[in-house]
Structures are given as C-alpha cells and as structure tokens.
N, C-alpha and C positions, 0 to 999 in steps of 0.2 A: 847633864843634870846630875848624874850619879856622883860627880866630884863635889857637888855642893852639899850632899847629904852625908850624915855620919853613918857609921857602920850599923848602929841600932836602927836608924831611920830607914836604911836600905832593907834590913831584915823585915821590919814592919811593913814596908811597902810591898815586898814580895808576898808576905803572908796575907795582907788585906786585898791586894789587887789581883795578883796572878793566881794564887791558889784558891781564893774564894770565888773568883769569876770562873775558874776552871770547873767548879762544881756544877754550874749550869750547863756547860758544854758536855761534861761527862755523863750527865743524866740523859742526854739526847743521843750522843754518839759514843761509840767504843773507841778509846784512844789506844793506838798501837804502842808497843814497847819502844819503838824508835822515836815516836813523838814524845812520849813521857820522858825518855832519856834526854832528848833535846831541850824540853822545857826545864828540866832540872839543871842541865848544863848552863842554859841561859840565865837561870835564876842564880846559880852559884857565881857565875862570872859577874853578874850585876852586884851581888852582895860584896864580893871581894874587889869590885871596881877594876876588873881586868888584870889584877895583880895575881901573884902566886897564892894559891889557896892554903891557908894555914890549917884548916880542918877539912876532913872529907865530908861529903854530902850526907853519908850515913850517920856520922856523929852529930851533924847539925840537926838531923831529923829526930834525934832522941828527945825525950821530955826534959824539961829544965832541971828536974830533980836528979837526972842522970848526967848532967853536964852538957846537954844539947840546947838548941835554940827553939825547940818545939815546932819545927817546920813539918809539913806533911809531905810524904812521898806521893808523887802523882800516880804511880802504879797502885799503891794501897788505896787511894781515893777511888780509882776506877773499880777495884775489886769490891770495896764497900758498897758502892752504888749498885753494882750487879747483885750483890747479896740482898740489898734492900729491896730491889725490884722483885726478886724471887720471894722474899718474905711477904711483900704486899700481894703478890699473886696468890699465895696459898692462904692468907689470912683475911682477905677481903671477901665481901659478898657480891662481887661483880660477876658479870657474865663470863669474863675471861677466866676467872678462877673456878667457876662452877664445873667446867669440863675437866680441869686438872684434878680436882679433889675426888670426883666420882671415879676417875680412872685409877686411882691409887688404891 
C-alpha cells in the first residue's frame, strides 16, 4: 500500500493514524524507550517506503518553520501526558488530589 501513496500522503498517514492513536494508548500505559524507538523506526521506514532515509527522524520532527515535517516524537508525547496527569492531580478538586495538596 505504501508504494501507491506519495511521500506527503505517507507523512500525513503517520501523523493522523499512528501518532494520534498513540495518544490514547499513552494516556493509559507507560511506553518504554524501546517501544517508542521501534514505533519511530517503523514510522520512518513507512514514510521512506523502505528506502534509504534522506532525513534523520530528529530533523523530521522539527516544526515546519525550521525545515521539518512537524511530526511528534513518541517519547515527548509520553512525557507530556505524564506532566498533564501531574497537573490534573494538583489542580483538580478530586479526592485523589486532596491528599497530595494537604501533604505539601
């Protein structure tokens, strides 16, 4: 299927399917470094259609203004979700957050 898609189509498919569906998984489970590296490797191989990569994954993950393709790093997504969970814990009025705020 990847051979039928253009480069831009493969990039958009990785952005919309893999990386956005990953958000749901990351909010439930912690993704290890090995799994995040494998997901990025699979994504890069899909984008480049199994050929030699012309850009590194780091340069592809930069914003478009800096010459990248605006892809997200899986490891960064995992860290952001963890920080978001801590933020919710300390700013909400739930029973879970009540004990944490009193102890500080």
